[in-house]
C-alpha positions as a printed NumPy array, in Angstrom:
array([[-31.446,  39.163,   4.839],
       [-34.303,  40.837,   2.993],
       [-34.605,  44.615,   2.824],
       [-37.589,  44.928,   5.192],
       [-35.853,  42.841,   7.862],
       [-32.677,  44.902,   7.453],
       [-34.639,  48.151,   7.815],
       [-36.322,  46.793,  10.947],
       [-32.969,  45.821,  12.47 ],
       [-31.395,  49.206,  11.654],
       [-34.358,  50.995,  13.205],
       [-34.148,  48.827,  16.348],
       [-30.387,  49.436,  16.631],
       [-30.924,  53.204,  16.578],
       [-33.963,  52.999,  18.877],
       [-32.113,  50.945,  21.499],
       [-29.133,  53.311,  21.471],
       [-31.216,  56.481,  21.947],
       [-29.816,  58.417,  24.894],
       [-26.81 ,  56.111,  25.184],
       [-24.814,  56.209,  21.964],
       [-25.046,  58.143,  18.729],
       [-24.429,  56.176,  15.552],
       [-22.846,  57.611,  12.437],
       [-23.827,  56.065,   9.117],
       [-20.462,  54.3  ,   8.894],
       [-20.977,  52.784,  12.371],
       [-24.256,  51.248,  11.213],
       [-22.667,  49.998,   7.991],
       [-19.804,  48.371,   9.93 ],
       [-22.245,  46.789,  12.385],
       [-24.163,  45.078,   9.579],
       [-21.014,  44.305,   7.569],
       [-20.019,  42.032,  10.464],
       [-23.341,  40.215,   9.953],
       [-22.55 ,  39.675,   6.269],
       [-24.76 ,  42.422,   4.826],
       [-23.25 ,  44.247,   1.815],
       [-22.527,  47.949,   2.424],
       [-24.706,  49.054,  -0.514],
       [-27.748,  47.257,   0.923],
       [-27.252,  48.873,   4.333],
       [-26.884,  52.342,   2.765],
       [-30.043,  51.82 ,   0.699],
       [-32.002,  50.702,   3.765],
       [-30.811,  53.726,   5.78 ],
       [-31.814,  56.026,   2.902],
       [-35.312,  54.503,   2.782],
       [-35.748,  54.907,   6.541],
       [-34.65 ,  58.55 ,   6.332],
       [-36.867,  59.256,   3.306],
       [-39.837,  57.754,   5.192],
       [-39.143,  59.965,   8.227],
       [-38.446,  57.043,  10.555],
       [-34.834,  58.179,  11.007],
       [-33.134,  61.551,  10.561],
       [-29.609,  62.865,  10.257],
       [-28.507,  65.236,  13.013],
       [-25.282,  67.186,  13.244],
       [-23.218,  67.65 ,  16.4  ],
       [-19.657,  68.018,  15.124],
       [-20.432,  65.082,  12.817],
       [-23.481,  63.566,  11.155],
       [-25.42 ,  61.096,  13.279],
       [-28.518,  58.992,  12.668],
       [-31.355,  59.357,  15.187],
       [-35.056,  58.581,  15.423],
       [-37.132,  60.844,  13.205],
       [-40.11 ,  62.947,  14.257],
       [-42.46 ,  60.312,  12.821],
       [-40.931,  57.689,  15.093],
       [-41.118,  59.963,  18.142],
       [-44.839,  60.423,  17.601],
       [-44.686,  64.137,  16.829]])
């Protein structure tokens, strides 16, 4: 899977779970590990999405990944 496709799938996973489930970084890594994606590639894709403002880390007793302000249209 190329990096852009991986980033798109990570973003969609987080988007679809909004309001239902909060994903930790490790949850996302495990999800894509099952699809055969190396952990390092998933981490790099998450980092790029966070750096771009598409996703953000939030903290509620643990660090979670959520849609960023850019993605929410703010």
